[in-house]
N, C-alpha and C positions, 0 to 999 in steps of 0.2 A: 504493500500500500504506500509506504513512504517513497519508494522508488517511482511509482506511477505519479505521485504528487510532485516529484522533483525535489524531495527532501532527502538528498543523497546521504548527508552526514548521519541523519537519524537512521536511515536504512542500513548504512554501513555498520553502525553500532549494534543494531539488532541482528544483522546477518552474522557478525562475528560471534555474538552470543550463541546463536543457533549452531554455528559451526563447532564451537567449543563443546556444547551439549552433545552434538552428534558424534564428535570424536571420542568423547568419554564413553558413550554407549555403543560405539562402533555399529551404528544403525545406518546401513547403506542408503535407505530411502531418505533419511534426514540429511545424510552427508551430501547426496546429490542435490537435494533442495537447497541446502546452505551454500554449497559451492557455486551453484547456478546463480543464486541471488547476488553473491559477492562478485562473481565474474561479470555480471551485467552492470553492477554499480561501478566497479573498477574501470570497465570500458567507458562508461559515460563520464567518469572523472578524468579520462585520458591516461590512466595508468594501464597501458596495454600489456606490459610484461606480467603484472600481477593478475590481470584479467585472464591471460593465457593460462597461467598456473591454476587458477580456480576452475576454469572451464575444462581443463584437462582432468582436474580432480572430480568434477561432475561426471565426465564421461567414464572415468575409472570406477566410480561407485554405482553407476547406473546399469540396470538391465531392463529390458522391455517387460519382463514379468512383473516389475514393480508398478506398471502403469495404473492399475486400479487404486493402489495405495496412494500414489501421487495425486490422483483426482480427488481422493478423500481429504487430502491435506490442503491443496491449493487450487484444485480445479484444472490444473495445467500439468503438462508433462515436461519436467526440466531436462530430461535426456534429449528429447527432440529439440526443445528450445535452446538448450546449451550448445548443441551442434550448430544450429542456425546462427546463434550469436557468436560462436567461435569463428564463423566465416567472416564476420566483421573484423574481429581481432586479427585474424591472419591477414586480411587485406591491409589494415593499418600497418602491420609489422613487415610489409613488403613480401608477403607470401601468397600471391594470387593463386598458385596451383593448389596450395593447401586450402584456400578459401573455396575453390571449386570442389575439392574433395568433400569438404564439410557440407556444401550445398547438395551434392549428390547423396551423401549419407542422410541428411535431413529429409530429403524427398523420399528416400527409401523408408525411413522411420515413420514418416507421416502416413505413407500408404499402409504400413503394417499396423499402426495404431488405429487408424480409422476414426479418430475423434475430431469432430468438426472444428472445435475451437482451437485445438492444437494445430490442426492442419492450416487454418487461416493464419495463425501467428507465424508458423514456419514459412509459408509462402510470402507473407509480408516482410519477414526478416530477410529472405532471399532477395526480394525486390529491393529492399533497402541497401543490401550489399552491392548489388549491381548499380544502383543509383550513385553510391559513393564513388564507384569506379568509372562513372560516365558510360556505362553500357546500357544505353537508354532503351533499346528495343527489348533486351532481356529483362530489364526492370519492369517495363510495361506489360510484358507477357506474364510475369510472376504476379504483379499486383492486380492484374485483371482477374486471375484465378482466385486470389485472396478476396477481392471485392465480391466476386460471385458468391463465395461462401458466407462472407459477412452479411450480405444482403439477404441471402436465403434464411439465415438463422437469426437475423435481427441484432447483430453485434454493432450497436449504434456508434460507440466510440471508435471501434476499429474501422467502420465505414469511413468516418471522417479522416482518420489517419491515412487510410488507403488512398483517399481522394487527393491528399496532399502529394503523395508520391506519384500518383497518376498524373496530376497537373504538371509537376516538374519534369517528369520524363517526356510527356507529350509536348510540352513547350520547347524542350531542347530538340526534339525530332521535327518540329514544325517551325523552323527558324524564319520562314517567310512571313509568319504572322506574329506580331508582338504579343507576349503573354498578357492575359487580363489580370492586372494586379489586384483588382477588387475581389477576384475569385480566391486567390491564395490568402489574401488578408482575411477574408471571411472564414475560410477553412481553419486557419490558425486560431482565430478568435473562438470558433466553435469548439476546437480542441481544448483550449484553456477554460472555456465555460463548463466543461465536464469536471473540472477540478484537477485535470492532468497538468503536470508541470514538466515532466521528463520530455526530452527531445525538442523542447521549444527553441533552444538555442540553434539546433540544427535546422528546424523549420524556418526560423528567422533568416538563416543564411540562404535558404532557397528563395525566400522572399526578396532578399537583397540582390541575389543573382538575377532574379526576374526583373527587378528595377533597373539593373545595369543593362539588361537586354532591351529595355524600352528607352534607354538614354537618360533615366532619372538617376544620375550619378550622385548628386548631392543627397537625395533621399536614401540611396543605397549606403552611403558613408554614414549617415545618421542612424540608419537601421543597424549597421554593424556595431557602431559605438554603443548603442542601447543594448545590443546582444552581449557584448563583453561585460557590461555592468550586470546583466541578468545572470550570466555564467558565474561571475564572482559571487553573486548572492546565493545561488543554489549549488555551487560546486561542480557544475557541469563544464568540462574543459576539453572534451574529446575532439571538438571541431575548431579549437582556437587557432591552430596553425592555418587552417583554410580560411578562417575569418580574416586573419592578417593578410593572407595572399589576396583575397578578394578586395580588401580595402586598398591594397597597393595598386591593383589593376584599376579600380574605380578612380583613385586619385590621379593616376597617370593619364587616364582618358579625360578627366575633368579639366586639368590644366597642365600643359606641357612643362611649364616652368616648375612644377612640383615633382619633377623626376627624382630628386634626392629624397623627398619624403616617401615617395612610392618605393624607392629602393630600400629605405629603412624598414618599411612594412614587410617587404619580401625577406629581409634579413631576420626580422622577428619571427616570421613564419618558419624559416629554416631552423632557427634556434629552438623554437617551441617544439617542432617536430622531432628534433634531435633529443630534446629532454624527455620526450615521451616514447622514444624508440619507434616512432611512426615513420618508417622508411618511405612508404608510398607518398605521404604528405610532404616529406623532405624532398623527394624526387620531383614532385609536382611544383613545389615552390622554387626549387633550383631552376627548373625549366622556365618558369615564368620570369625569374630574375634575368636569366640569359636572354630571353626574348625581349624583356624590357630594356636591357642595355643595348640591344640591337647590334650584337657582335663587337661592342666597344669594350676592350680591356676585360675580357671574360675568361682569361686563362685559368685563374684560380677557381672560378665557378665550374668550368668544364672539368677540371681535375676532381673537384668535389662531387660533381655529378657522376663521373666515371666510377669513383669509389663507392658511391651510394648505389648506383646501378648494379655493380658487381655483387653487392650484398643482397640484392632482390632475386626472387624467382622470376626468370625471364620468360614471361608468357605475353607475347605481343598482341593477344586478343584483348588485353586491358590497355586502354588508351594511354595511361601514364607511362607504362613501360615502352610502348611504341614511340611516343613523343620523345622520351629520353634517348632511345636508341637512334632516332633520326637526328637529333641535335648532336649526339656524339659522332655520328658518321660525318655530319657537315663540318665538324671542327677536328677531324682526325688528322689533318695535315698542317 
């Protein structure tokens, strides 16, 4: 409940208590529940290394035979959810192949479980992972399936969350038409009106990105600044590096003479990603910084990009990996 409300510090405190009790009793059902809760919270906080450890703990203590017991405790299956959330963490950590393995495993578990609410959450989590990685067609396919389930079973909060993902993926695929800002603003407001606080920083970044696509650069910058303040208040920092990067792009487009400020934003994005071991966001920010500098004195950035690229799983079906590879090839001589 605390996590859904965006009260991550309180959720973390209770999650750690639950894990302590589960470890003392060596109860695998409670261990998988506690590890999943802590893995999800640590992911939202931007602590991807700890999230990885907890989600691995969830997988190690879970078996599908526990499914009825999990439904009695929380109404959801942490084994399937944990695998889907682990795909997010693998993506952040620069492991897109592992993210795909988690997605495939989550799909298999979803089919075996046959529990509508779990299936909807898994499909939506998969769509979220694809949206992180700018694989918009894959995101749209997964969220369409999730929304069909949410509508069929009347999962009202999930319908609204799914519509936000659907809006953002569709807007990126239909670049000929500017996104309708009132639509995503209304969807985010409806999400908050349910009492939900988690993911709002991420949804705000999608709103800011849509503002940039319409040319409302000042509005995008203001939205990003407000989102940083919100993130500080609720402890949600998983998307901070991307917020710094988006702000840098918006500033560079807003006024050419602000190139130094935009460059500083990109540097903050890189340093934030490094501090979180978020190799994919580090790679993305380095690519944006090199493009921002327009090949002017980028030797240091190219070398850092090469080192970061070599630490990632190199699957060029993910746009960040493909863009980095292209930039490295361009600057190979």
